[in-house]
N, C-alpha and C positions, 0 to 999 in steps of 0.2 A: 504493500500500500504506500502511495506517495503522500507524505504529510505536508509537503510544501504546496501552497495554493496560490495561483495567480488569479486575482479577481479582476476580470476585464469588464469595465464599464463602457458600453458602446451605444451608438444610436445616431440619429440624423443631426446635422448641424442645427444649433439653436434650441435643442431640446432640454438643455440644462445638465449636461454631463459633468462639467467642471464642479459645480456646487455639490452635486450628489457624490462625486468621487471624494471630495474633500471631507464631507460628513462621514462617509464610510471609512476612509483612511484614519480619521481621528478616533472613531469608535474602535477600530481594530489596532490603533497605535502603530501604524506602519507608514510607509512612504509611497509616493506616486510616481509612476513612469508615464510620461505623456507619449501617446501613440498617434500623433498628428503630423502629417507630412508637410505641413506649412508652419505650424507653430514652432517648429524646430529652428526656423531662420530668425536670427537676432534682429535683422533689419526690418522685418515685417511685424509690427506690433499691433497697429490698429486694425488692419484688414484681416488679420487671422484670429482675432478675438482671444489673444493669449490671456491667461489668468491675470488678475490685477495684482499689484504688489502686496496688497493685504491678503489676498487668497494664497499667494505664494508663501507668505509668512506663516500661514496657518499650518501647512504641511510641507515637508520637503518634497520638491518636484525635480524630476530628471528629464532631460531632453527638451527643455523649454528654452528657445532662443540659444541653442548651443552650437549651431552651425551658421555659416554665412551663405547668403544667396549666391556668392561667387564660387562656392565649393560644389563639386559634383557629389550628389548623395542619392542613394536609392534604398529600396526596401531590403535588399540583400545586406547592405552595410548596416542598416538599422537592426536586422536580425542578429548579426554578429555582436554589435555593441550592446544591444539590450540583453542578450543572453549572458554576456560577460558581466554586466551590471547585476543581473538577477542572481548569479552565483554568489556575489558579494552580499546582496541584500538578504538572501535566504539564510545566511550565516547569523543574521540578527533577528529576522522575523519569520514566523511560520506562514504569514500571508503578506502579499504585496499587491497593491492596486495598480492596474494599468488602465488608462482612460484615453479614448479617442474615437474618431469616426473614420479613420483610414483603414478600410477593410483589408487591403493588401498588406499593410504593416502589421495589423493584428494577426493575420494568417501566418506571416513570416515568423512571428515569435511563437505562436501556438503550434504550428505544424511544420514550419520551414518552407522555403521556396527553392526552386531549382537553382543550382549553382551556375551562374552565368559569368563569362569572362569580363574583365575590365576592358572597356572600349578605348581605343586610341583616340584622343581628342581631335587629332587631325582627320581621322576617318569620319568621326561624327560631324565635324564641320563640313567636310566634303559632301557627305550625303545630304546634309541640311541645305547646302547651296544647290545641289542637284534638284531637290524638291522645290526650292524657291524659284529657280530659273526655268525648270522644265515642267513643273507641275506634278500632280499626284499620279498621272497615268504612267509617267516614266519610271517611277519607283515601284509601281504595281507590276510592270513588265519585268523589272529586274528581280523582284521577289518571286514571281511565277517561275522564272528560270532557275533561281537558286534554291527555292524551297516550295515546290508545288503543293506539298502536303499542308503547310501552314497557310499558303495562299488560299486554299480551298475553304478554310474555316475563319480566317481573319476578317474583321470588319474593314472592307476595302475603302471605306470613307474615312477611316481613322489613320491619318498619315503618321501619327506618333508610333502606333503599333507596327506599321509597315517599316518605318525607319529603324525601330529597335531590332526587328527581325533581320533586316539587312545588315545592320552593324555586326550582329553576332555571326551571321552566316559568312560575311566577308572576312571578319577578324579571325575566325577559327577554321574556315574552309569546310565547315560542316553545316548542314541545314539547322536553322533555329529550332525547328520542331523536334530535333533529336535531343535537345536539352530539356524539353518539357516532359519530364518523367512523372511529375506530380506524386512523388513518394513522400509519405508522411514521416517526419523525423521523430525519433524518440526524444522525449523531454523528461527532465528530472522532477517536474512539477505537474500538477493537474490544473487545468484552466477552468475556472467557473465564469461563465459568460452571462453578464447581466445586461439586458437590452432595455433602453429607456424609450418610451413612446408616449404619444398623446394624440388627441383628436387633430386631424389634419388642419382644420380651420384655425385652431388655437396655435398650432406650430407655425403656420404661415404668418399669422399675426405677429408672433414673436420674432420671426425672421425679418419681417418688414421693419419692425421697431428697432431691431438691432442694426440694420443697415442705416436707418436714419440716425441712430446714435453714433455710428462710425463716421458718417459724414460730418456730424456736428463736432466730433472729436478731432477732426483734421485728416481724414482719409485722403482727400484730394491733395493736400500738402505732402503727405507721405508718398503718394503716387508720383507727384512732380519730382520729388527727391531722387527717385529711381527710374524716372522716365528714360534716361539714356541707356538703362540696362534692360529695357522692356522685352528684349528677345531672349533673355535667360529663361530656362525652363522653370526655375523657381518662381518667376514672376508671371508665368502663364496660369494665373490664379484668379478666380472670381473675385471681383472687387477692385482688382488692379487692371486687368486687361480691358475692362469696360471704360475705366477712367483714362487709360492710355489712348483709346479710340477718341475720347473727348479731347484729349490734349493734342491729338493728331488733326483735330478739326473735323472729324467725320460725323460726330453726333454732339448734341447739346449736353450740358451737364444734367439737365432734368431727364433726358433720355438715358444717359449713362446710369443714373441712380435707379431708374425703373428697370433697366436691364440687369443690374446687380441683384435687385430683388427677385426678378424672374429666374435668373440663372442660379441663384442660391436656392430658391424653391425647387428647381429641377434637380439640383445636386442632392438635396435632401431626399427627394423621391428615389434617386438612383441608390443612395446609401441604404434606404429602407428595402429596396428590391434586393440588394446584395445580402443584407443581413437576414431577410426573411427566409432565405434559402438554407440557413444554418439552423438545424433543429436542436443544437446544443444550447441555444440562447433561451434564457428564461426572461420573459418580458414583464416590466413593471412601469408604473407611472413615476415620474421624477420625484414626487413628494413622498413616496413610500419607503423612506429610508429604513425604518424599523423592520418592515417586512423583508427588505433586501438583506439586512443584517441577519435576521433569523434564518432566511434561506441559505445564506453562506455558511452559518454555523452548523446547519443540519447536513451539509454536503460532506461526504466522506472523502 
């Protein structure tokens, strides 16, 4: 029996994961690992809704603003670093809380992800230029030639996935699909997954209010600060890319704000679709902290 427990607090953006995770961590007298692929960047404070200074002071957090937008970072690297940290934390605690809405990062820690090679930055730049100059059809054709198996299943409208597959295929000389073994890796802990959910209308209202709050707190100023870096993958993020379009003169500020609200709502839907497929998740309302604690304590 595994006595070490990783308590995973997950759910859509805006549902209240941070506040719930802090309450649970304080009850369990433990620490929190952030599992958010954007809150990890130190430059992006307003648009990623990082915990406030007061919240960070309540419980020790890890992986909050610990990387730079100028660093290359991915789920595989997070898996390695998070597991290394968990080894240390489990020497002090029987339970550790992990919170976030990034499904891929959560899976990386709980199950592992396929080991992919580190990509040569020059190759990545070359392929990005090819896509920019020749369009998506050119990289589709290249993928079909190098990896017809993955070509048959990939979303052919998603240039990021096509580029990723090309990077690996060219870098290794092997089809990208050959790396996708989907083997679950053994872990020294049990993961207890707690999903937070609420009525859609209430969630969307919270999302809209949070976007308005971000704008009032200076999100446009933050976007202006990193406008010159807008092509970085780390800045291909809801809240920033819409404001970059405004700064490019393509849309008004009012339109940008409406797009942020719409795109954030769509992102929340995608998160819920992803999580609903996982039958290991036990769902609660955000305010049911005592019920969540009791559920955790009953889990073997």
